[in-house]
C-alpha positions as CSV (number, residue, x, y, z in Angstrom):
1,M,-9.2,-42.4,60.6
2,K,-12.5,-44.4,61.8
3,V,-14.5,-47.0,60.4
4,Q,-17.7,-44.6,60.4
5,D,-15.8,-42.6,58.1
6,V,-15.3,-45.3,55.3
7,M,-18.2,-48.0,56.0
8,T,-21.4,-48.0,53.8
9,S,-24.1,-47.4,56.7
10,N,-27.5,-48.2,54.9
11,V,-27.6,-51.8,54.5
12,N,-29.9,-54.1,54.3
13,S,-30.1,-57.5,56.5
14,C,-32.1,-60.8,56.6
15,R,-32.5,-63.2,59.4
16,P,-31.8,-66.9,60.0
17,E,-35.1,-68.2,59.1
18,T,-35.0,-66.2,55.7
19,N,-34.7,-68.4,52.6
20,L,-32.0,-68.2,49.9
21,A,-34.2,-67.4,47.2
22,V,-35.2,-64.3,49.3
23,V,-31.8,-63.5,50.2
24,A,-30.8,-63.7,46.8
25,A,-33.7,-61.4,45.0
26,M,-32.4,-59.2,47.9
27,M,-28.9,-59.0,46.8
28,W,-30.0,-58.7,43.3
29,D,-31.8,-55.6,44.1
30,E,-29.3,-53.9,46.2
31,D,-26.7,-55.0,43.8
32,C,-24.6,-56.6,46.6
33,G,-22.8,-59.8,47.0
34,V,-23.2,-60.2,50.9
35,M,-25.6,-59.4,53.6
36,P,-25.1,-59.4,57.2
37,V,-27.6,-61.6,59.1
38,V,-29.2,-60.5,62.4
39,N,-31.4,-62.1,65.5
40,D,-34.8,-60.8,66.6
41,V,-32.8,-57.6,68.4
42,G,-30.8,-56.7,65.5
43,K,-27.7,-58.3,66.8
44,V,-25.3,-59.8,64.1
45,V,-25.1,-63.8,63.7
46,G,-23.5,-64.0,60.6
47,M,-22.8,-63.0,56.9
48,I,-24.2,-65.0,53.8
49,T,-22.6,-64.4,50.5
50,D,-24.0,-64.9,47.2
51,R,-21.4,-67.7,46.6
52,D,-22.8,-69.4,49.9
53,I,-26.2,-69.2,48.1
54,A,-25.0,-70.7,45.0
55,I,-22.7,-73.4,46.6
56,A,-25.9,-74.2,48.9
57,V,-28.3,-74.7,46.1
58,A,-25.8,-76.7,43.9
59,T,-25.0,-79.3,46.7
60,K,-28.1,-79.6,48.8
61,G,-30.4,-80.8,46.2
62,R,-33.2,-78.3,47.0
63,L,-34.9,-75.3,45.9
64,A,-33.3,-72.0,47.3
65,S,-36.7,-71.3,48.4
66,E,-36.5,-74.3,50.7
67,I,-33.1,-73.6,52.3
68,P,-32.8,-71.1,55.5
69,V,-30.0,-69.0,55.8
70,S,-29.4,-70.7,59.1
71,E,-28.1,-73.9,57.2
72,V,-25.7,-72.1,55.3
73,I,-24.3,-69.5,57.6
74,T,-21.5,-70.2,60.3
75,D,-21.8,-68.7,63.5
76,R,-18.3,-67.4,63.4
77,V,-18.8,-63.4,62.8
78,H,-15.9,-61.1,62.6
79,S,-16.6,-57.6,62.9
80,C,-15.7,-54.2,63.6
81,T,-17.2,-51.2,65.5
82,V,-18.0,-47.7,64.2
83,G,-15.4,-46.1,66.3
84,E,-12.6,-48.4,65.8
85,D,-9.5,-47.2,64.0
86,I,-9.5,-48.1,60.1
87,K,-6.1,-49.9,60.8
88,S,-7.7,-52.1,63.2
89,A,-10.5,-53.3,60.9
90,L,-7.7,-53.8,58.1
91,K,-5.6,-56.0,60.4
92,T,-8.7,-58.1,61.2
93,M,-9.7,-58.4,57.6
94,R,-6.1,-59.7,56.7
95,H,-6.1,-62.1,59.6
96,E,-9.4,-63.6,58.8
97,K,-9.1,-63.3,55.1
98,V,-12.6,-61.4,54.8
99,R,-13.5,-58.8,52.2
100,R,-16.3,-57.5,54.5
101,L,-16.8,-56.9,57.9
102,P,-20.2,-55.8,59.6
103,V,-19.9,-52.9,61.5
104,V,-21.5,-52.8,64.9
105,N,-22.0,-50.8,68.0
106,D,-21.0,-51.6,71.3
107,D,-24.2,-54.0,71.9
108,G,-23.6,-55.8,68.6
109,L,-26.3,-54.2,66.8
110,L,-25.6,-53.8,63.0
111,Q,-24.7,-50.2,62.1
112,G,-23.0,-50.9,58.7
113,I,-20.7,-52.6,56.8
114,L,-17.1,-52.0,55.6
115,C,-16.1,-53.7,52.6
116,T,-13.0,-53.8,50.5
117,N,-14.9,-51.3,47.7
118,D,-15.2,-48.8,50.6
119,L,-11.4,-48.9,51.3
120,V,-10.5,-48.8,47.6
121,L,-12.7,-45.9,46.9
122,R,-11.3,-44.0,49.9
123,A,-7.5,-45.0,49.8
124,E,-5.0,-42.0,48.7
125,E,-1.5,-41.7,47.6
126,A,1.1,-40.2,49.6
127,R,2.2,-36.9,48.3
128,G,5.4,-35.3,49.4
129,K,4.8,-34.5,53.1
130,H,1.3,-35.6,53.0
131,V,0.5,-39.0,55.0
132,P,-3.1,-40.2,54.0
133,D,-5.4,-41.3,56.4
134,L,-6.1,-44.7,54.6
135,P,-2.8,-44.9,52.4
136,Y,-2.9,-47.0,49.1
137,E,-0.1,-49.3,50.6
138,D,-2.2,-50.4,53.7
139,V,-5.4,-51.4,51.6
140,M,-3.2,-53.2,48.5
141,S,-1.5,-55.4,51.4
142,T,-5.2,-56.1,53.1
143,I,-6.7,-57.1,50.0
144,K,-3.3,-59.2,48.8
145,A,-3.6,-61.0,52.1
146,I,-7.2,-61.6,51.5
147,C,-6.7,-62.9,48.1
148,E,-4.1,-65.5,49.6
149,H,-5.1,-69.1,48.9
150,R,-6.1,-71.1,52.1
151,P,-5.0,-74.4,52.3
152,R,-7.5,-76.8,50.2
153,T,-9.9,-79.1,52.1
154,T,-12.0,-81.8,50.6
155,A,-15.7,-81.2,50.8
156,A,-15.9,-84.3,53.0
157,S,-13.7,-82.8,55.6
158,A,-15.1,-79.5,55.8
C-alpha cells in the first residue's frame, strides 16, 4: 500500500508570513489541527499546529494577528512522498514522533497530508490467511511510539 492510498489529498496550507489569527480561523473552518506551511512555489517549509498557536499566543504577549507563522514553526520538516510505501511513512512517524506528515512530490511540493486519523480509519485486522495492507498492529505501534513522553526540557533551555 502506498501513501497516496491513505493520505488526505485536499488540504489547505499557509505561508510563513500568514498571521496566527488567520491560520487559527482556517483550522476552525476546516476542522483540522495542523496546517502545512509552504513557500512561494508550494514547497513545504514547516508545519503549524493549533497547539503551536495556543502556546505562542500565551507566551509572546502579543495578539495572534501580530504573530507571523514564521516566528512559531521550526525549519525541521519530516515528510513522505505520494509513492512511498505506507510502512516507510509509519516508520518516519514513529521515529520522529509526529502525528502528521506532509505528503510531497519529488520536488518537495505539497500533495496532501498523512495523519493518524487516516491510518486508523484504513487499518484492518488480520483474518485467517488475509494479511491486510495496513494492519492494526502497525498502526497501533506507531501511535504508541508517537505518544511516548519525550524527556522534559525547561522553557529556558528549549
